[in-house]
C-alpha positions in Angstrom: 194.4 70.8 50.9 192.2 68.2 48.6 190.2 67.4 51.7 189.6 71.4 52.7 187.9 71.5 49.0 185.9 68.3 49.4 184.5 69.4 52.5 183.9 72.7 51.2 182.3 71.1 48.0 180.1 69.2 50.3 179.3 72.3 52.0 177.9 74.0 48.5 175.5 71.3 47.8 173.8 71.0 50.9 170.0 72.6 50.7 170.2 75.0 53.0 172.8 76.7 51.2 170.5 77.3 48.1 167.9 78.2 50.1 170.5 80.8 51.7 171.1 81.8 48.9 167.5 82.6 47.7 166.5 84.2 50.5 168.9 86.2 50.4 167.5 87.3 46.2 164.2 87.3 46.9 165.3 90.0 50.1 167.7 91.9 47.8 164.6 91.9 45.2 162.2 93.2 48.0 164.7 95.7 49.6 164.6 98.0 46.3 160.9 97.2 46.0 160.5 98.4 49.3 162.5 101.5 48.9 161.0 102.6 45.3 157.9 102.2 47.3 158.6 104.1 50.3 160.7 107.2 47.9 158.3 107.2 45.0 154.8 106.6 46.7 154.2 106.5 50.5 156.3 109.7 51.1 155.4 112.3 48.7 152.2 112.1 50.1 153.4 112.3 53.4 155.2 115.3 52.7 152.7 117.0 51.0 150.4 116.7 54.2 153.2 118.7 56.2 153.6 121.4 54.1 154.4 120.7 50.9 158.4 118.9 52.6 160.8 116.9 50.4 162.1 114.5 53.1 165.5 114.5 50.1 165.6 118.0 51.1 165.7 117.8 54.9 169.0 118.5 56.4 171.1 120.0 58.4 174.2 122.2 57.5 177.1 121.2 59.6 179.7 123.4 57.9 179.1 125.5 55.6 180.5 125.3 51.6 182.0 127.8 49.1 179.5 129.6 48.1 178.3 129.5 51.9 175.0 129.0 52.4 171.4 128.9 52.6 171.4 125.9 50.3 167.8 125.2 49.8 168.0 121.7 48.1 170.8 118.7 49.2 172.3 118.5 46.0 173.2 122.2 46.2 174.5 121.6 49.5 176.6 118.9 48.4 177.6 120.8 45.3 178.9 123.5 47.4 181.2 121.1 49.3 179.2 121.9 52.6 178.9 119.0 55.4 175.2 117.8 55.9 173.7 115.8 58.8 170.6 114.1 55.9 168.0 113.4 58.8 164.9 113.1 56.2 167.2 110.6 54.3 167.5 109.1 57.6 163.4 109.6 58.1 162.5 107.5 54.7 165.1 104.4 55.2 163.3 103.8 58.8 160.1 103.9 57.1 161.5 101.6 54.4 162.9 99.2 57.5 159.5 99.2 59.4 157.7 98.1 56.4 160.1 95.0 55.2 159.9 94.2 59.2 156.1 94.3 58.6 156.2 92.0 55.9 158.7 89.8 57.2 156.4 89.5 60.3 153.7 88.9 58.3 155.4 86.1 56.3 156.8 84.5 59.0 153.4 84.7 61.0 151.6 82.7 57.8 154.5 80.2 57.7 153.3 79.4 61.1 149.9 79.1 60.9 150.3 76.8 57.9 152.5 74.5 60.0 150.7 71.6 61.7 151.3 72.0 65.7 153.8 70.4 67.3 152.3 67.3 68.8 152.7 67.2 72.4 155.8 65.4 74.6 154.9 61.9 75.6 154.0 62.0 79.3 153.3 59.8 82.1 152.0 59.6 85.6 153.9 60.0 88.8 153.6 57.0 90.6 153.5 58.7 93.7 151.3 61.9 93.0 149.7 61.0 89.9 151.0 64.4 88.1 151.5 64.5 84.4 155.2 64.3 84.3 157.6 64.1 80.7 158.5 60.8 80.6 162.2 59.7 81.3 161.9 62.3 84.0 163.9 61.3 87.2 162.0 63.4 89.6 158.5 64.2 89.7 158.4 68.5 89.1 155.1 68.6 91.5 156.1 66.4 94.6 160.1 66.3 94.2 160.2 62.3 94.4 162.4 60.6 92.8 161.0 58.0 89.8 164.4 56.0 89.3 163.5 54.2 92.7 160.0 53.4 92.7 159.8 52.4 96.7 161.6 56.5 97.4 159.2 58.4 99.5 158.5 61.4 98.5 160.6 64.4 99.9 159.1 66.8 102.0 159.3 70.1 100.6 
């Protein structure tokens, strides 16, 4: 048990765990900001353009409650005990997801552009066809010659 706890403590002290914790905290904060952005900034003008639609009140009644409908708002439908399919909330969640995905894409793209390009792998020339091949290759992909035996003749293809 002591060995397990020691190993677990070493695992927690690794830099990757700290990086993961920071990423989760930033992701949670970003999610809250994006949710507020979608709910309070993006969806109201979209609803206004679509004829004064409040997306939180876009739902389908699957089973009537008591008193029976129609229900002008989702809150009144829930208060009556109606079973609803809340497709307006799903639409808002999808917009939130797309914004988070876009932000994540832009962050990763920026980080990849800031990194220096990886050096090309070391190559050598095939002694038979002079094609550039990876160092340490045992067979040339161009002429299929064996490279571990310098005297081997190229194989017919």
